[in-house]
C-alpha positions as CSV (number, residue, x, y, z in Angstrom):
1,M,97.3,76.2,63.0
2,I,99.4,76.6,60.2
3,I,97.5,76.9,56.4
4,S,99.9,75.8,54.2
5,N,100.6,72.6,52.1
6,H,104.1,72.4,53.5
7,I,105.4,70.3,56.5
8,P,106.1,72.4,59.4
9,N,109.8,72.5,60.7
10,E,110.7,72.4,64.0
11,E,111.0,76.2,64.4
12,E,107.4,76.5,63.2
13,S,106.4,73.9,65.8
14,I,107.6,75.5,68.6
15,I,106.2,79.2,67.8
16,V,102.6,76.9,67.0
17,H,103.0,75.7,70.6
18,K,104.2,78.8,72.0
19,I,100.9,80.5,70.5
20,E,98.5,77.9,72.0
21,E,100.4,78.2,75.2
22,L,100.0,81.8,75.4
23,R,96.6,81.7,74.2
24,Q,95.3,79.6,77.1
25,H,97.2,81.7,79.6
26,L,95.6,84.5,78.1
27,I,92.1,82.9,78.2
28,N,92.6,82.0,81.8
29,A,93.9,85.4,82.6
30,V,90.9,87.0,81.1
31,L,88.4,84.9,83.0
32,D,90.5,85.3,86.5
33,I,90.9,88.7,86.4
34,N,87.8,89.6,84.6
35,S,89.0,92.5,82.4
36,F,90.4,93.2,79.0
37,N,92.2,96.1,80.1
38,D,94.5,94.9,83.1
39,E,98.1,95.3,82.5
40,Y,98.8,91.6,82.8
41,V,96.1,90.7,80.1
42,I,97.6,93.4,77.9
43,E,101.2,91.9,77.9
44,L,100.2,88.2,77.6
45,S,98.2,89.8,74.3
46,Q,101.0,91.8,72.8
47,E,103.1,88.8,73.4
48,L,100.8,86.5,71.9
49,D,100.3,88.9,68.8
50,T,104.4,88.7,68.4
51,Y,104.2,85.3,67.9
52,I,101.3,85.4,65.3
53,L,103.0,87.8,63.5
54,Q,105.9,85.6,63.5
55,L,104.4,82.7,62.1
56,Q,102.4,84.8,59.6
57,K,105.5,86.5,58.1
58,K,107.3,82.9,58.2
59,N,104.2,81.5,56.0
60,Y,103.8,84.2,53.7
61,S,107.5,84.0,52.9
62,L,107.0,80.5,52.1
63,R,103.8,81.1,50.0
64,L,106.0,83.6,47.9
65,K,108.7,80.6,47.4
66,D,105.8,78.5,46.2
67,K,104.7,81.2,43.7
68,R,108.1,81.8,42.4
69,K,108.7,78.3,41.8
70,A,105.6,77.9,40.1
71,G,106.5,80.4,37.4
72,P,104.3,83.0,35.7
């Protein structure tokens, strides 16, 4: 979910899709394996974290640009 007033570009759409896909894989893995400590679950979680951070950085950068355009 992108919390911003701008229209997502293709790169953001791809990242959001990947986040949603990994999130579902993570949920399924936890339900199947019944453990949060399993190596595979941890790897999925870390990969998901990477994409979430990437999207957050992108959105933060856009907010900074918007603030600079708005002026003091």
